[in-house]
PQR file with spaces between the fields and no chain letter, atoms N, CA, C, O and H, PARSE charges and radii, in Angstrom:
ATOM       1  N    MET     1     -86.767 -289.523  210.709 -0.4000 1.5000
ATOM       2  CA   MET     1     -85.701 -289.666  209.729 -0.0000 2.0000
ATOM       3  C    MET     1     -85.956 -288.693  208.583  0.5500 1.7000
ATOM       4  O    MET     1     -87.074 -288.621  208.071 -0.5500 1.4000
ATOM       5  N    ALA     2     -84.958 -287.962  208.186 -0.4000 1.5000
ATOM       6  CA   ALA     2     -85.096 -286.975  207.124 -0.0000 2.0000
ATOM       7  C    ALA     2     -85.158 -287.648  205.767  0.5500 1.7000
ATOM       8  O    ALA     2     -84.535 -288.685  205.539 -0.5500 1.4000
ATOM       9  H    ALA     2     -84.051 -288.020  208.602  0.4000 1.0000
ATOM      10  N    ASP     3     -85.917 -287.042  204.874 -0.4000 1.5000
ATOM      11  CA   ASP     3     -86.034 -287.554  203.516 -0.0000 2.0000
ATOM      12  C    ASP     3     -84.796 -287.146  202.737  0.5500 1.7000
ATOM      13  O    ASP     3     -84.399 -285.981  202.777 -0.5500 1.4000
ATOM      14  H    ASP     3     -86.424 -286.200  205.059  0.4000 1.0000
ATOM      15  N    ASP     4     -84.176 -288.088  202.025 -0.4000 1.5000
ATOM      16  CA   ASP     4     -82.950 -287.808  201.279 -0.0000 2.0000
ATOM      17  C    ASP     4     -83.204 -287.081  199.974  0.5500 1.7000
ATOM      18  O    ASP     4     -82.302 -286.425  199.453 -0.5500 1.4000
ATOM      19  H    ASP     4     -84.498 -289.034  201.992  0.4000 1.0000
ATOM      20  N    SER     5     -84.393 -287.180  199.441 -0.4000 1.5000
ATOM      21  CA   SER     5     -84.669 -286.565  198.151 -0.0000 2.0000
ATOM      22  C    SER     5     -85.450 -285.279  198.337  0.5500 1.7000
ATOM      23  O    SER     5     -86.140 -285.094  199.339 -0.5500 1.4000
ATOM      24  H    SER     5     -85.125 -287.713  199.865  0.4000 1.0000
ATOM      25  N    ALA     6     -85.335 -284.404  197.370 -0.4000 1.5000
ATOM      26  CA   ALA     6     -86.072 -283.149  197.396 -0.0000 2.0000
ATOM      27  C    ALA     6     -87.365 -283.349  196.629  0.5500 1.7000
ATOM      28  O    ALA     6     -87.536 -282.810  195.535 -0.5500 1.4000
ATOM      29  H    ALA     6     -84.774 -284.555  196.556  0.4000 1.0000
ATOM      30  N    ALA     7     -88.259 -284.111  197.194 -0.4000 1.5000
ATOM      31  CA   ALA     7     -89.499 -284.489  196.522 -0.0000 2.0000
ATOM      32  C    ALA     7     -90.479 -283.336  196.411  0.5500 1.7000
ATOM      33  O    ALA     7     -91.468 -283.436  195.685 -0.5500 1.4000
ATOM      34  H    ALA     7     -88.120 -284.548  198.082  0.4000 1.0000
ATOM      35  N    ASP     8     -90.223 -282.247  197.114 -0.4000 1.5000
ATOM      36  CA   ASP     8     -91.148 -281.126  197.073 -0.0000 2.0000
ATOM      37  C    ASP     8     -90.984 -280.282  195.817  0.5500 1.7000
ATOM      38  O    ASP     8     -91.711 -279.306  195.630 -0.5500 1.4000
ATOM      39  H    ASP     8     -89.420 -282.165  197.704  0.4000 1.0000
ATOM      40  N    GLY     9     -90.039 -280.645  194.951 -0.4000 1.5000
ATOM      41  CA   GLY     9     -89.840 -279.931  193.695 -0.0000 2.0000
ATOM      42  C    GLY     9     -89.135 -278.600  193.870  0.5500 1.7000
ATOM      43  O    GLY     9     -89.197 -277.759  192.973 -0.5500 1.4000
ATOM      44  H    GLY     9     -89.449 -281.438  195.102  0.4000 1.0000
ATOM      45  N    SER    10     -88.472 -278.381  194.982 -0.4000 1.5000
ATOM      46  CA   SER    10     -87.793 -277.119  195.220 -0.0000 2.0000
ATOM      47  C    SER    10     -86.662 -276.925  194.213  0.5500 1.7000
ATOM      48  O    SER    10     -86.071 -277.884  193.718 -0.5500 1.4000
ATOM      49  H    SER    10     -88.421 -279.064  195.711  0.4000 1.0000
ATOM      50  N    ASP    11     -86.382 -275.656  193.927 -0.4000 1.5000
ATOM      51  CA   ASP    11     -85.381 -275.321  192.916 -0.0000 2.0000
ATOM      52  C    ASP    11     -83.959 -275.618  193.363  0.5500 1.7000
ATOM      53  O    ASP    11     -83.059 -275.694  192.527 -0.5500 1.4000
ATOM      54  H    ASP    11     -86.863 -274.877  194.329  0.4000 1.0000
ATOM      55  N    ASP    12     -83.734 -275.788  194.657 -0.4000 1.5000
ATOM      56  CA   ASP    12     -82.375 -276.014  195.126 -0.0000 2.0000
ATOM      57  C    ASP    12     -81.977 -277.488  195.121  0.5500 1.7000
ATOM      58  O    ASP    12     -80.892 -277.832  195.589 -0.5500 1.4000
ATOM      59  H    ASP    12     -84.465 -275.727  195.336  0.4000 1.0000
ATOM      60  N    ALA    13     -82.828 -278.352  194.606 -0.4000 1.5000
ATOM      61  CA   ALA    13     -82.508 -279.782  194.528 -0.0000 2.0000
ATOM      62  C    ALA    13     -81.322 -279.996  193.590  0.5500 1.7000
ATOM      63  O    ALA    13     -81.177 -279.311  192.578 -0.5500 1.4000
ATOM      64  H    ALA    13     -83.710 -278.072  194.225  0.4000 1.0000
ATOM      65  N    VAL    14     -80.484 -280.955  193.948 -0.4000 1.5000
ATOM      66  CA   VAL    14     -79.288 -281.270  193.165 -0.0000 2.0000
ATOM      67  C    VAL    14     -79.434 -282.684  192.624  0.5500 1.7000
ATOM      68  O    VAL    14     -79.718 -283.609  193.384 -0.5500 1.4000
ATOM      69  H    VAL    14     -80.602 -281.512  194.771  0.4000 1.0000
ATOM      70  N    ARG    15     -79.244 -282.862  191.329 -0.4000 1.5000
ATOM      71  CA   ARG    15     -79.321 -284.188  190.718 -0.0000 2.0000
ATOM      72  C    ARG    15     -78.029 -284.936  191.003  0.5500 1.7000
ATOM      73  O    ARG    15     -76.939 -284.449  190.701 -0.5500 1.4000
ATOM      74  H    ARG    15     -79.013 -282.110  190.712  0.4000 1.0000
ATOM      75  N    VAL    16     -78.156 -286.123  191.588 -0.4000 1.5000
ATOM      76  CA   VAL    16     -77.006 -286.990  191.850 -0.0000 2.0000
ATOM      77  C    VAL    16     -77.254 -288.338  191.200  0.5500 1.7000
ATOM      78  O    VAL    16     -78.395 -288.777  191.057 -0.5500 1.4000
ATOM      79  H    VAL    16     -79.041 -286.519  191.833  0.4000 1.0000
ATOM      80  N    TRP    17     -76.171 -288.982  190.809 -0.4000 1.5000
ATOM      81  CA   TRP    17     -76.235 -290.231  190.056 -0.0000 2.0000
ATOM      82  C    TRP    17     -75.620 -291.377  190.847  0.5500 1.7000
ATOM      83  O    TRP    17     -74.651 -291.190  191.581 -0.5500 1.4000
ATOM      84  H    TRP    17     -75.244 -288.625  190.925  0.4000 1.0000
ATOM      85  N    LEU    18     -76.196 -292.563  190.687 -0.4000 1.5000
ATOM      86  CA   LEU    18     -75.684 -293.750  191.363 -0.0000 2.0000
ATOM      87  C    LEU    18     -74.304 -294.089  190.802  0.5500 1.7000
ATOM      88  O    LEU    18     -74.158 -294.344  189.606 -0.5500 1.4000
ATOM      89  H    LEU    18     -76.983 -292.715  190.090  0.4000 1.0000
ATOM      90  N    VAL    19     -73.296 -294.092  191.672 -0.4000 1.5000
ATOM      91  CA   VAL    19     -71.925 -294.368  191.241 -0.0000 2.0000
ATOM      92  C    VAL    19     -71.336 -295.610  191.893  0.5500 1.7000
ATOM      93  O    VAL    19     -70.323 -296.133  191.428 -0.5500 1.4000
ATOM      94  H    VAL    19     -73.414 -293.885  192.643  0.4000 1.0000
ATOM      95  N    GLU    20     -71.964 -296.089  192.971 -0.4000 1.5000
ATOM      96  CA   GLU    20     -71.421 -297.261  193.658 -0.0000 2.0000
ATOM      97  C    GLU    20     -72.529 -297.981  194.411  0.5500 1.7000
ATOM      98  O    GLU    20     -73.398 -297.356  195.020 -0.5500 1.4000
ATOM      99  H    GLU    20     -72.787 -295.665  193.348  0.4000 1.0000
ATOM     100  N    ARG    21     -72.481 -299.297  194.358 -0.4000 1.5000
ATOM     101  CA   ARG    21     -73.401 -300.135  195.136 -0.0000 2.0000
ATOM     102  C    ARG    21     -72.578 -301.274  195.715  0.5500 1.7000
ATOM     103  O    ARG    21     -72.015 -302.079  194.973 -0.5500 1.4000
ATOM     104  H    ARG    21     -71.775 -299.805  193.864  0.4000 1.0000
ATOM     105  N    THR    22     -72.508 -301.341  197.031 -0.4000 1.5000
ATOM     106  CA   THR    22     -71.716 -302.378  197.686 -0.0000 2.0000
ATOM     107  C    THR    22     -72.521 -303.028  198.800  0.5500 1.7000
ATOM     108  O    THR    22     -73.505 -302.475  199.291 -0.5500 1.4000
ATOM     109  H    THR    22     -72.965 -300.687  197.634  0.4000 1.0000
ATOM     110  N    TYR    23     -72.080 -304.200  199.178 -0.4000 1.5000
ATOM     111  CA   TYR    23     -72.661 -304.900  200.313 -0.0000 2.0000
ATOM     112  C    TYR    23     -71.736 -304.696  201.498  0.5500 1.7000
ATOM     113  O    TYR    23     -70.523 -304.862  201.373 -0.5500 1.4000
ATOM     114  H    TYR    23     -71.281 -304.650  198.779  0.4000 1.0000
ATOM     115  N    SER    24     -72.288 -304.343  202.631 -0.4000 1.5000
ATOM     116  CA   SER    24     -71.498 -304.066  203.822 -0.0000 2.0000
ATOM     117  C    SER    24     -70.838 -305.330  204.350  0.5500 1.7000
ATOM     118  O    SER    24     -71.475 -306.379  204.444 -0.5500 1.4000
ATOM     119  H    SER    24     -73.274 -304.208  202.732  0.4000 1.0000
ATOM     120  N    ASP    25     -69.562 -305.226  204.693 -0.4000 1.5000
ATOM     121  CA   ASP    25     -68.835 -306.334  205.309 -0.0000 2.0000
ATOM     122  C    ASP    25     -69.150 -306.432  206.798  0.5500 1.7000
ATOM     123  O    ASP    25     -69.125 -307.519  207.375 -0.5500 1.4000
ATOM     124  H    ASP    25     -69.045 -304.373  204.617  0.4000 1.0000
ATOM     125  N    ASP    26     -69.445 -305.292  207.414 -0.4000 1.5000
ATOM     126  CA   ASP    26     -69.690 -305.249  208.856 -0.0000 2.0000
ATOM     127  C    ASP    26     -71.096 -305.699  209.235  0.5500 1.7000
ATOM     128  O    ASP    26     -71.283 -306.339  210.270 -0.5500 1.4000
ATOM     129  H    ASP    26     -69.465 -304.409  206.946  0.4000 1.0000
ATOM     130  N    GLU    27     -72.062 -305.377  208.426 -0.4000 1.5000
ATOM     131  CA   GLU    27     -73.464 -305.674  208.725 -0.0000 2.0000
ATOM     132  C    GLU    27     -73.988 -306.657  207.692  0.5500 1.7000
ATOM     133  O    GLU    27     -73.781 -306.466  206.493 -0.5500 1.4000
ATOM     134  H    GLU    27     -71.910 -304.857  207.586  0.4000 1.0000
ATOM     135  N    GLN    28     -74.648 -307.680  208.133 -0.4000 1.5000
ATOM     136  CA   GLN    28     -75.259 -308.614  207.191 -0.0000 2.0000
ATOM     137  C    GLN    28     -76.534 -307.999  206.631  0.5500 1.7000
ATOM     138  O    GLN    28     -77.231 -307.248  207.313 -0.5500 1.4000
ATOM     139  H    GLN    28     -74.816 -307.835  209.106  0.4000 1.0000
ATOM     140  N    ASN    29     -76.820 -308.329  205.392 -0.4000 1.5000
ATOM     141  CA   ASN    29     -78.041 -307.892  204.719 -0.0000 2.0000
ATOM     142  C    ASN    29     -78.163 -306.376  204.607  0.5500 1.7000
ATOM     143  O    ASN    29     -79.267 -305.838  204.702 -0.5500 1.4000
ATOM     144  H    ASN    29     -76.254 -308.939  204.838  0.4000 1.0000
ATOM     145  N    LEU    30     -77.060 -305.688  204.408 -0.4000 1.5000
ATOM     146  CA   LEU    30     -77.081 -304.243  204.244 -0.0000 2.0000
ATOM     147  C    LEU    30     -76.428 -303.894  202.919  0.5500 1.7000
ATOM     148  O    LEU    30     -75.320 -304.339  202.622 -0.5500 1.4000
ATOM     149  H    LEU    30     -76.163 -306.125  204.331  0.4000 1.0000
ATOM     150  N    ILE    31     -77.128 -303.095  202.128 -0.4000 1.5000
ATOM     151  CA   ILE    31     -76.573 -302.631  200.865 -0.0000 2.0000
ATOM     152  C    ILE    31     -76.327 -301.132  200.992  0.5500 1.7000
ATOM     153  O    ILE    31     -77.142 -300.407  201.562 -0.5500 1.4000
ATOM     154  H    ILE    31     -78.028 -302.734  202.369  0.4000 1.0000
ATOM     155  N    ILE    32     -75.197 -300.675  200.455 -0.4000 1.5000
ATOM     156  CA   ILE    32     -74.820 -299.273  200.534 -0.0000 2.0000
ATOM     157  C    ILE    32     -74.845 -298.691  199.127  0.5500 1.7000
ATOM     158  O    ILE    32     -74.178 -299.193  198.222 -0.5500 1.4000
ATOM     159  H    ILE    32     -74.535 -301.265  199.991  0.4000 1.0000
ATOM     160  N    LEU    33     -75.623 -297.625  198.957 -0.4000 1.5000
ATOM     161  CA   LEU    33     -75.731 -296.932  197.678 -0.0000 2.0000
ATOM     162  C    LEU    33     -75.055 -295.577  197.809  0.5500 1.7000
ATOM     163  O    LEU    33     -75.304 -294.846  198.769 -0.5500 1.4000
ATOM     164  H    LEU    33     -76.165 -297.217  199.692  0.4000 1.0000
ATOM     165  N    VAL    34     -74.205 -295.238  196.854 -0.4000 1.5000
ATOM     166  CA   VAL    34     -73.549 -293.935  196.850 -0.0000 2.0000
ATOM     167  C    VAL    34     -73.938 -293.224  195.561  0.5500 1.7000
ATOM     168  O    VAL    34     -73.711 -293.727  194.461 -0.5500 1.4000
ATOM     169  H    VAL    34     -74.003 -295.831  196.075  0.4000 1.0000
ATOM     170  N    TYR    35     -74.526 -292.047  195.722 -0.4000 1.5000
ATOM     171  CA   TYR    35     -74.886 -291.181  194.602 -0.0000 2.0000
ATOM     172  C    TYR    35     -73.937 -289.989  194.626  0.5500 1.7000
ATOM     173  O    TYR    35     -73.545 -289.542  195.704 -0.5500 1.4000
ATOM     174  H    TYR    35     -74.710 -291.638  196.615  0.4000 1.0000
ATOM     175  N    ALA    36     -73.559 -289.463  193.458 -0.4000 1.5000
ATOM     176  CA   ALA    36     -72.640 -288.324  193.402 -0.0000 2.0000
ATOM     177  C    ALA    36     -73.058 -287.360  192.297  0.5500 1.7000
ATOM     178  O    ALA    36     -73.747 -287.729  191.346 -0.5500 1.4000
ATOM     179  H    ALA    36     -73.877 -289.826  192.582  0.4000 1.0000
ATOM     180  N    THR    37     -72.615 -286.110  192.456 -0.4000 1.5000
ATOM     181  CA   THR    37     -72.826 -285.121  191.411 -0.0000 2.0000
ATOM     182  C    THR    37     -71.924 -285.466  190.225  0.5500 1.7000
ATOM     183  O    THR    37     -70.963 -286.220  190.373 -0.5500 1.4000
ATOM     184  H    THR    37     -72.055 -285.811  193.228  0.4000 1.0000
ATOM     185  N    THR    38     -72.229 -284.924  189.069 -0.4000 1.5000
ATOM     186  CA   THR    38     -71.451 -285.260  187.875 -0.0000 2.0000
ATOM     187  C    THR    38     -69.994 -284.818  187.979  0.5500 1.7000
ATOM     188  O    THR    38     -69.122 -285.411  187.345 -0.5500 1.4000
ATOM     189  H    THR    38     -73.010 -284.312  188.949  0.4000 1.0000
ATOM     190  N    ASP    39     -69.723 -283.783  188.771 -0.4000 1.5000
ATOM     191  CA   ASP    39     -68.329 -283.356  188.938 -0.0000 2.0000
ATOM     192  C    ASP    39     -67.609 -284.130  190.044  0.5500 1.7000
ATOM     193  O    ASP    39     -66.408 -283.949  190.243 -0.5500 1.4000
ATOM     194  H    ASP    39     -70.432 -283.300  189.286  0.4000 1.0000
ATOM     195  N    GLY    40     -68.329 -284.986  190.761 -0.4000 1.5000
ATOM     196  CA   GLY    40     -67.733 -285.801  191.805 -0.0000 2.0000
ATOM     197  C    GLY    40     -67.415 -285.055  193.090  0.5500 1.7000
ATOM     198  O    GLY    40     -66.799 -285.620  193.994 -0.5500 1.4000
ATOM     199  H    GLY    40     -69.305 -285.133  190.600  0.4000 1.0000
ATOM     200  N    GLU    41     -67.823 -283.799  193.187 -0.4000 1.5000
ATOM     201  CA   GLU    41     -67.496 -282.984  194.357 -0.0000 2.0000
ATOM     202  C    GLU    41     -68.373 -283.292  195.571  0.5500 1.7000
ATOM     203  O    GLU    41     -67.916 -283.166  196.707 -0.5500 1.4000
ATOM     204  H    GLU    41     -68.324 -283.340  192.453  0.4000 1.0000
ATOM     205  N    ARG    42     -69.622 -283.694  195.346 -0.4000 1.5000
ATOM     206  CA   ARG    42     -70.540 -283.963  196.461 -0.0000 2.0000
ATOM     207  C    ARG    42     -71.189 -285.321  196.277  0.5500 1.7000
ATOM     208  O    ARG    42     -71.325 -285.807  195.154 -0.5500 1.4000
ATOM     209  H    ARG    42     -69.993 -283.797  194.423  0.4000 1.0000
ATOM     210  N    TYR    43     -71.592 -285.933  197.389 -0.4000 1.5000
ATOM     211  CA   TYR    43     -72.158 -287.277  197.323 -0.0000 2.0000
ATOM     212  C    TYR    43     -73.259 -287.454  198.366  0.5500 1.7000
ATOM     213  O    TYR    43     -73.390 -286.666  199.302 -0.5500 1.4000
ATOM     214  H    TYR    43     -71.481 -285.538  198.301  0.4000 1.0000
ATOM     215  N    LEU    44     -74.036 -288.501  198.177 -0.4000 1.5000
ATOM     216  CA   LEU    44     -75.082 -288.899  199.114 -0.0000 2.0000
ATOM     217  C    LEU    44     -74.962 -290.397  199.318  0.5500 1.7000
ATOM     218  O    LEU    44     -74.929 -291.157  198.351 -0.5500 1.4000
ATOM     219  H    LEU    44     -73.929 -289.142  197.417  0.4000 1.0000
ATOM     220  N    ARG    45     -74.896 -290.822  200.562 -0.4000 1.5000
ATOM     221  CA   ARG    45     -74.772 -292.246  200.888 -0.0000 2.0000
ATOM     222  C    ARG    45     -76.079 -292.713  201.519  0.5500 1.7000
ATOM     223  O    ARG    45     -76.591 -292.086  202.447 -0.5500 1.4000
ATOM     224  H    ARG    45     -74.922 -290.205  201.348  0.4000 1.0000
ATOM     225  N    LYS    46     -76.610 -293.818  201.007 -0.4000 1.5000
ATOM     226  CA   LYS    46     -77.829 -294.412  201.546 -0.0000 2.0000
ATOM     227  C    LYS    46     -77.535 -295.852  201.929  0.5500 1.7000
ATOM     228  O    LYS    46     -76.798 -296.550  201.234 -0.5500 1.4000
ATOM     229  H    LYS    46     -76.193 -294.326  200.253  0.4000 1.0000
ATOM     230  N    GLU    47     -78.111 -296.290  203.029 -0.4000 1.5000
ATOM     231  CA   GLU    47     -77.979 -297.681  203.456 -0.0000 2.0000
ATOM     232  C    GLU    47     -79.367 -298.301  203.478  0.5500 1.7000
ATOM     233  O    GLU    47     -80.321 -297.705  203.977 -0.5500 1.4000
ATOM     234  H    GLU    47     -78.710 -295.723  203.594  0.4000 1.0000
ATOM     235  N    ARG    48     -79.462 -299.492  202.933 -0.4000 1.5000
ATOM     236  CA   ARG    48     -80.746 -300.191  202.883 -0.0000 2.0000
ATOM     237  C    ARG    48     -80.587 -301.615  203.381  0.5500 1.7000
ATOM     238  O    ARG    48     -79.625 -302.303  203.039 -0.5500 1.4000
ATOM     239  H    ARG    48     -78.687 -299.975  202.527  0.4000 1.0000
ATOM     240  N    ALA    49     -81.535 -302.044  204.186 -0.4000 1.5000
ATOM     241  CA   ALA    49     -81.549 -303.430  204.658 -0.0000 2.0000
ATOM     242  C    ALA    49     -82.196 -304.298  203.590  0.5500 1.7000
ATOM     243  O    ALA    49     -83.268 -303.972  203.079 -0.5500 1.4000
ATOM     244  H    ALA    49     -82.316 -301.485  204.463  0.4000 1.0000
ATOM     245  N    LEU    50     -81.548 -305.392  203.259 -0.4000 1.5000
ATOM     246  CA   LEU    50     -82.081 -306.299  202.243 -0.0000 2.0000
ATOM     247  C    LEU    50     -83.250 -307.116  202.762  0.5500 1.7000
ATOM     248  O    LEU    50     -84.000 -307.693  201.974 -0.5500 1.4000
ATOM     249  H    LEU    50     -80.677 -305.657  203.674  0.4000 1.0000
ATOM     250  N    THR    51     -83.414 -307.173  204.067 -0.4000 1.5000
ATOM     251  CA   THR    51     -84.461 -308.008  204.652 -0.0000 2.0000
ATOM     252  C    THR    51     -85.817 -307.331  204.709  0.5500 1.7000
ATOM     253  O    THR    51     -86.807 -307.978  205.053 -0.5500 1.4000
ATOM     254  H    THR    51     -82.804 -306.704  204.707  0.4000 1.0000
ATOM     255  N    SER    52     -85.894 -306.061  204.387 -0.4000 1.5000
ATOM     256  CA   SER    52     -87.175 -305.362  204.454 -0.0000 2.0000
ATOM     257  C    SER    52     -87.995 -305.694  203.217  0.5500 1.7000
ATOM     258  O    SER    52     -87.886 -305.024  202.190 -0.5500 1.4000
ATOM     259  H    SER    52     -85.090 -305.535  204.109  0.4000 1.0000
ATOM     260  N    SER    53     -88.811 -306.724  203.321 -0.4000 1.5000
ATOM     261  CA   SER    53     -89.558 -307.214  202.165 -0.0000 2.0000
ATOM     262  C    SER    53     -90.827 -306.426  201.902  0.5500 1.7000
ATOM     263  O    SER    53     -91.336 -306.449  200.781 -0.5500 1.4000
ATOM     264  H    SER    53     -88.899 -307.269  204.155  0.4000 1.0000
ATOM     265  N    GLY    54     -91.351 -305.734  202.892 -0.4000 1.5000
ATOM     266  CA   GLY    54     -92.620 -305.044  202.736 -0.0000 2.0000
ATOM     267  C    GLY    54     -92.525 -303.675  202.105  0.5500 1.7000
ATOM     268  O    GLY    54     -93.508 -303.187  201.547 -0.5500 1.4000
ATOM     269  H    GLY    54     -90.938 -305.714  203.803  0.4000 1.0000
ATOM     270  N    ASP    55     -91.380 -303.047  202.176 -0.4000 1.5000
ATOM     271  CA   ASP    55     -91.229 -301.692  201.662 -0.0000 2.0000
ATOM     272  C    ASP    55     -90.916 -301.704  200.178  0.5500 1.7000
ATOM     273  O    ASP    55     -90.086 -302.486  199.713 -0.5500 1.4000
ATOM     274  H    ASP    55     -90.581 -303.444  202.630  0.4000 1.0000
ATOM     275  N    ASP    56     -91.586 -300.834  199.439 -0.4000 1.5000
ATOM     276  CA   ASP    56     -91.287 -300.670  198.021 -0.0000 2.0000
ATOM     277  C    ASP    56     -90.368 -299.469  197.894  0.5500 1.7000
ATOM     278  O    ASP    56     -90.832 -298.330  197.847 -0.5500 1.4000
ATOM     279  H    ASP    56     -92.260 -300.199  199.816  0.4000 1.0000
ATOM     280  N    ARG    57     -89.063 -299.717  197.839 -0.4000 1.5000
ATOM     281  CA   ARG    57     -88.071 -298.650  197.743 -0.0000 2.0000
ATOM     282  C    ARG    57     -87.229 -298.881  196.503  0.5500 1.7000
ATOM     283  O    ARG    57     -86.174 -299.511  196.576 -0.5500 1.4000
ATOM     284  H    ARG    57     -88.685 -300.642  197.878  0.4000 1.0000
ATOM     285  N    PRO    58     -87.684 -298.377  195.365 -0.5600 1.5000
ATOM     286  CA   PRO    58     -86.925 -298.606  194.134  0.2800 2.0000
ATOM     287  C    PRO    58     -85.583 -297.878  194.162  0.5500 1.7000
ATOM     288  O    PRO    58     -85.445 -296.808  194.755 -0.5500 1.4000
ATOM     289  N    THR    59     -84.615 -298.479  193.513 -0.4000 1.5000
ATOM     290  CA   THR    59     -83.304 -297.864  193.371 -0.0000 2.0000
ATOM     291  C    THR    59     -83.201 -297.357  191.945  0.5500 1.7000
ATOM     292  O    THR    59     -83.271 -298.136  190.994 -0.5500 1.4000
ATOM     293  H    THR    59     -84.727 -299.348  193.031  0.4000 1.0000
ATOM     294  N    THR    60     -83.035 -296.051  191.801 -0.4000 1.5000
ATOM     295  CA   THR    60     -82.976 -295.449  190.474 -0.0000 2.0000
ATOM     296  C    THR    60     -81.562 -294.967  190.169  0.5500 1.7000
ATOM     297  O    THR    60     -80.737 -294.814  191.070 -0.5500 1.4000
ATOM     298  H    THR    60     -82.978 -295.419  192.573  0.4000 1.0000
ATOM     299  N    ALA    61     -81.297 -294.731  188.899 -0.4000 1.5000
ATOM     300  CA   ALA    61     -79.967 -294.294  188.475 -0.0000 2.0000
ATOM     301  C    ALA    61     -79.659 -292.877  188.932  0.5500 1.7000
ATOM     302  O    ALA    61     -78.495 -292.532  189.134 -0.5500 1.4000
ATOM     303  H    ALA    61     -81.967 -294.855  188.167  0.4000 1.0000
ATOM     304  N    ALA    62     -80.682 -292.056  189.096 -0.4000 1.5000
ATOM     305  CA   ALA    62     -80.479 -290.677  189.540 -0.0000 2.0000
ATOM     306  C    ALA    62     -81.603 -290.279  190.480  0.5500 1.7000
ATOM     307  O    ALA    62     -82.738 -290.737  190.351 -0.5500 1.4000
ATOM     308  H    ALA    62     -81.628 -292.336  188.932  0.4000 1.0000
ATOM     309  N    ILE    63     -81.259 -289.411  191.432 -0.4000 1.5000
ATOM     310  CA   ILE    63     -82.256 -288.847  192.335 -0.0000 2.0000
ATOM     311  C    ILE    63     -81.971 -287.364  192.511  0.5500 1.7000
ATOM     312  O    ILE    63     -80.849 -286.912  192.281 -0.5500 1.4000
ATOM     313  H    ILE    63     -80.337 -289.039  191.536  0.4000 1.0000
ATOM     314  N    ASP    64     -82.973 -286.614  192.914 -0.4000 1.5000
ATOM     315  CA   ASP    64     -82.817 -285.207  193.249 -0.0000 2.0000
ATOM     316  C    ASP    64     -82.687 -285.114  194.763  0.5500 1.7000
ATOM     317  O    ASP    64     -83.603 -285.494  195.492 -0.5500 1.4000
ATOM     318  H    ASP    64     -83.884 -286.982  193.101  0.4000 1.0000
ATOM     319  N    ALA    65     -81.559 -284.614  195.232 -0.4000 1.5000
ATOM     320  CA   ALA    65     -81.267 -284.561  196.663 -0.0000 2.0000
ATOM     321  C    ALA    65     -81.224 -283.127  197.159  0.5500 1.7000
ATOM     322  O    ALA    65     -80.899 -282.202  196.415 -0.5500 1.4000
ATOM     323  H    ALA    65     -80.815 -284.306  194.640  0.4000 1.0000
ATOM     324  N    SER    66     -81.551 -282.967  198.407 -0.4000 1.5000
ATOM     325  CA   SER    66     -81.436 -281.673  199.060 -0.0000 2.0000
ATOM     326  C    SER    66     -79.954 -281.369  199.283  0.5500 1.7000
ATOM     327  O    SER    66     -79.216 -282.249  199.728 -0.5500 1.4000
ATOM     328  H    SER    66     -81.815 -283.719  199.011  0.4000 1.0000
ATOM     329  N    PRO    67     -79.500 -280.159  198.988 -0.5600 1.5000
ATOM     330  CA   PRO    67     -78.084 -279.832  199.165  0.2800 2.0000
ATOM     331  C    PRO    67     -77.586 -280.070  200.590  0.5500 1.7000
ATOM     332  O    PRO    67     -76.410 -280.377  200.783 -0.5500 1.4000
ATOM     333  N    GLY    68     -78.448 -279.935  201.577 -0.4000 1.5000
ATOM     334  CA   GLY    68     -78.059 -280.156  202.960 -0.0000 2.0000
ATOM     335  C    GLY    68     -77.746 -281.607  203.282  0.5500 1.7000
ATOM     336  O    GLY    68     -77.106 -281.891  204.294 -0.5500 1.4000
ATOM     337  H    GLY    68     -79.404 -279.685  201.420  0.4000 1.0000
ATOM     338  N    ASN    69     -78.189 -282.528  202.434 -0.4000 1.5000
ATOM     339  CA   ASN    69     -77.938 -283.952  202.650 -0.0000 2.0000
ATOM     340  C    ASN    69     -76.695 -284.455  201.921  0.5500 1.7000
ATOM     341  O    ASN    69     -76.369 -285.639  202.006 -0.5500 1.4000
ATOM     342  H    ASN    69     -78.709 -282.296  201.612  0.4000 1.0000
ATOM     343  N    LEU    70     -76.002 -283.574  201.210 -0.4000 1.5000
ATOM     344  CA   LEU    70     -74.834 -283.984  200.427 -0.0000 2.0000
ATOM     345  C    LEU    70     -73.543 -283.761  201.197  0.5500 1.7000
ATOM     346  O    LEU    70     -73.363 -282.727  201.841 -0.5500 1.4000
ATOM     347  H    LEU    70     -76.267 -282.613  201.141  0.4000 1.0000
ATOM     348  N    GLY    71     -72.647 -284.735  201.128 -0.4000 1.5000
ATOM     349  CA   GLY    71     -71.328 -284.615  201.738 -0.0000 2.0000
ATOM     350  C    GLY    71     -70.314 -284.149  200.711  0.5500 1.7000
ATOM     351  O    GLY    71     -70.596 -284.111  199.513 -0.5500 1.4000
ATOM     352  H    GLY    71     -72.793 -285.575  200.605  0.4000 1.0000
ATOM     353  N    THR    72     -69.132 -283.795  201.191 -0.4000 1.5000
ATOM     354  CA   THR    72     -68.070 -283.357  200.276 -0.0000 2.0000
ATOM     355  C    THR    72     -66.840 -284.212  200.435  0.5500 1.7000
ATOM     356  O    THR    72     -65.843 -283.992  199.747 -0.5500 1.4000
ATOM     357  H    THR    72     -68.903 -283.826  202.164  0.4000 1.0000
């Protein structure tokens, strides 16, 4: 699975902000996070299972994403 963030500190990372958090109607225990650029032109969608108690996956207001992982 590819990493959604540009954790390597590369210069091409794009800052995206959390704009939506919803619970999936189709899947139980699934939360959907949508991050977007400030101009709203590109976005990143992440899905997380609420039942994964062992993983420490903090949800932050902003993340640095690889441009290849952003949709339009």
